[in-house]
TORKOL-4160 file (C-alpha; in steps of 0.2 Angstrom, whole numbers, padded with zeros to 4 digits, m for minus):
116
<pt num="1" X="m0167" Y="m0092" Z="0066"/>
<pt num="2" X="m0152" Y="m0089" Z="0058"/>
<pt num="3" X="m0135" Y="m0081" Z="0068"/>
<pt num="4" X="m0127" Y="m0064" Z="0063"/>
<pt num="5" X="m0114" Y="m0076" Z="0050"/>
<pt num="6" X="m0124" Y="m0083" Z="0044"/>
<pt num="7" X="m0137" Y="m0068" Z="0038"/>
<pt num="8" X="m0119" Y="m0062" Z="0034"/>
<pt num="9" X="m0117" Y="m0073" Z="0024"/>
<pt num="10" X="m0132" Y="m0073" Z="0015"/>
<pt num="11" X="m0129" Y="m0056" Z="0011"/>
<pt num="12" X="m0113" Y="m0059" Z="0003"/>
<pt num="13" X="m0117" Y="m0074" Z="m0007"/>
<pt num="14" X="m0130" Y="m0061" Z="m0014"/>
<pt num="15" X="m0122" Y="m0046" Z="m0017"/>
<pt num="16" X="m0106" Y="m0054" Z="m0025"/>
<pt num="17" X="m0120" Y="m0063" Z="m0041"/>
<pt num="18" X="m0127" Y="m0046" Z="m0039"/>
<pt num="19" X="m0109" Y="m0037" Z="m0041"/>
<pt num="20" X="m0101" Y="m0053" Z="m0048"/>
<pt num="21" X="m0080" Y="m0049" Z="m0051"/>
<pt num="22" X="m0077" Y="m0053" Z="m0071"/>
<pt num="23" X="m0061" Y="m0062" Z="m0075"/>
<pt num="24" X="m0055" Y="m0069" Z="m0060"/>
<pt num="25" X="m0064" Y="m0086" Z="m0058"/>
<pt num="26" X="m0067" Y="m0088" Z="m0040"/>
<pt num="27" X="m0079" Y="m0080" Z="m0036"/>
<pt num="28" X="m0082" Y="m0070" Z="m0019"/>
<pt num="29" X="m0096" Y="m0082" Z="m0011"/>
<pt num="30" X="m0083" Y="m0095" Z="m0014"/>
<pt num="31" X="m0069" Y="m0087" Z="m0006"/>
<pt num="32" X="m0080" Y="m0081" Z="0010"/>
<pt num="33" X="m0086" Y="m0097" Z="0009"/>
<pt num="34" X="m0069" Y="m0104" Z="0012"/>
<pt num="35" X="m0064" Y="m0094" Z="0025"/>
<pt num="36" X="m0080" Y="m0101" Z="0038"/>
<pt num="37" X="m0066" Y="m0113" Z="0047"/>
<pt num="38" X="m0060" Y="m0094" Z="0052"/>
<pt num="39" X="m0077" Y="m0085" Z="0060"/>
<pt num="40" X="m0070" Y="m0086" Z="0075"/>
<pt num="41" X="m0055" Y="m0082" Z="0073"/>
<pt num="42" X="m0061" Y="m0065" Z="0065"/>
<pt num="43" X="m0073" Y="m0060" Z="0076"/>
<pt num="44" X="m0060" Y="m0059" Z="0089"/>
<pt num="45" X="m0061" Y="m0077" Z="0096"/>
<pt num="46" X="m0048" Y="m0084" Z="0101"/>
<pt num="47" X="m0030" Y="m0078" Z="0099"/>
<pt num="48" X="m0023" Y="m0091" Z="0086"/>
<pt num="49" X="m0034" Y="m0099" Z="0069"/>
<pt num="50" X="m0042" Y="m0117" Z="0072"/>
<pt num="51" X="m0031" Y="m0128" Z="0060"/>
<pt num="52" X="m0047" Y="m0128" Z="0046"/>
<pt num="53" X="m0047" Y="m0111" Z="0044"/>
<pt num="54" X="m0027" Y="m0114" Z="0042"/>
<pt num="55" X="m0029" Y="m0122" Z="0027"/>
<pt num="56" X="m0041" Y="m0115" Z="0020"/>
<pt num="57" X="m0031" Y="m0099" Z="0020"/>
<pt num="58" X="m0017" Y="m0109" Z="0015"/>
<pt num="59" X="m0028" Y="m0115" Z="0000"/>
<pt num="60" X="m0038" Y="m0100" Z="m0004"/>
<pt num="61" X="m0016" Y="m0091" Z="m0004"/>
<pt num="62" X="m0014" Y="m0103" Z="m0018"/>
<pt num="63" X="m0027" Y="m0099" Z="m0028"/>
<pt num="64" X="m0021" Y="m0081" Z="m0028"/>
<pt num="65" X="m0005" Y="m0082" Z="m0031"/>
<pt num="66" X="m0007" Y="m0093" Z="m0046"/>
<pt num="67" X="m0017" Y="m0080" Z="m0057"/>
<pt num="68" X="m0019" Y="m0059" Z="m0054"/>
<pt num="69" X="m0036" Y="m0058" Z="m0058"/>
<pt num="70" X="m0038" Y="m0070" Z="m0044"/>
<pt num="71" X="m0031" Y="m0061" Z="m0029"/>
<pt num="72" X="m0035" Y="m0044" Z="m0037"/>
<pt num="73" X="m0057" Y="m0053" Z="m0036"/>
<pt num="74" X="m0053" Y="m0058" Z="m0018"/>
<pt num="75" X="m0045" Y="m0041" Z="m0009"/>
<pt num="76" X="m0061" Y="m0032" Z="m0014"/>
<pt num="77" X="m0070" Y="m0047" Z="m0009"/>
<pt num="78" X="m0060" Y="m0046" Z="0006"/>
<pt num="79" X="m0061" Y="m0024" Z="0007"/>
<pt num="80" X="m0083" Y="m0026" Z="0001"/>
<pt num="81" X="m0089" Y="m0040" Z="0016"/>
<pt num="82" X="m0077" Y="m0034" Z="0031"/>
<pt num="83" X="m0088" Y="m0017" Z="0030"/>
<pt num="84" X="m0101" Y="m0024" Z="0032"/>
<pt num="85" X="m0096" Y="m0036" Z="0044"/>
<pt num="86" X="m0087" Y="m0035" Z="0061"/>
<pt num="87" X="m0071" Y="m0040" Z="0057"/>
<pt num="88" X="m0059" Y="m0039" Z="0071"/>
<pt num="89" X="m0043" Y="m0029" Z="0060"/>
<pt num="90" X="m0032" Y="m0037" Z="0071"/>
<pt num="91" X="m0033" Y="m0055" Z="0070"/>
<pt num="92" X="m0037" Y="m0051" Z="0052"/>
<pt num="93" X="m0022" Y="m0042" Z="0051"/>
<pt num="94" X="m0014" Y="m0056" Z="0058"/>
<pt num="95" X="m0020" Y="m0073" Z="0050"/>
<pt num="96" X="m0007" Y="m0074" Z="0037"/>
<pt num="97" X="0006" Y="m0071" Z="0047"/>
<pt num="98" X="m0001" Y="m0084" Z="0058"/>
<pt num="99" X="m0006" Y="m0099" Z="0046"/>
<pt num="100" X="0014" Y="m0095" Z="0037"/>
<pt num="101" X="0005" Y="m0086" Z="0021"/>
<pt num="102" X="0014" Y="m0073" Z="0014"/>
<pt num="103" X="0004" Y="m0061" Z="0006"/>
<pt num="104" X="0014" Y="m0044" Z="0001"/>
<pt num="105" X="m0003" Y="m0031" Z="0003"/>
<pt num="106" X="m0011" Y="m0024" Z="0018"/>
<pt num="107" X="m0026" Y="m0032" Z="0027"/>
<pt num="108" X="m0036" Y="m0021" Z="0028"/>
<pt num="109" X="m0051" Y="m0008" Z="0025"/>
<pt num="110" X="m0041" Y="0007" Z="0012"/>
<pt num="111" X="m0030" Y="m0007" Z="0005"/>
<pt num="112" X="m0030" Y="m0005" Z="m0016"/>
<pt num="113" X="m0034" Y="m0021" Z="m0024"/>
<pt num="114" X="m0028" Y="m0015" Z="m0042"/>
<pt num="115" X="m0011" Y="m0013" Z="m0035"/>
<pt num="116" X="m0012" Y="m0033" Z="m0030"/>
């Protein structure tokens, strides 16, 4: 039987396939899948992300830094999926700092992804 995270991931993958992201090279499903090591931390478990989670965040940051289209797509992807998943917003906001990644945009449900 699938757990909550697995069901959400399947739904996010389906949504990303239906909606798409146009000019970005990274797909929403790839971005969400890449952050699977952060699952426990993003759900509110623990006070620090794992080393694997931080490696994933740093890798995703490199993709976002290289392309404005990817940066916007990643932002919109996480904004859309966070609305339907119980992400701990405090942990999500701390994740870049704890993983030593400089993100120049607010992390949260009201972020304007067109301005990233």
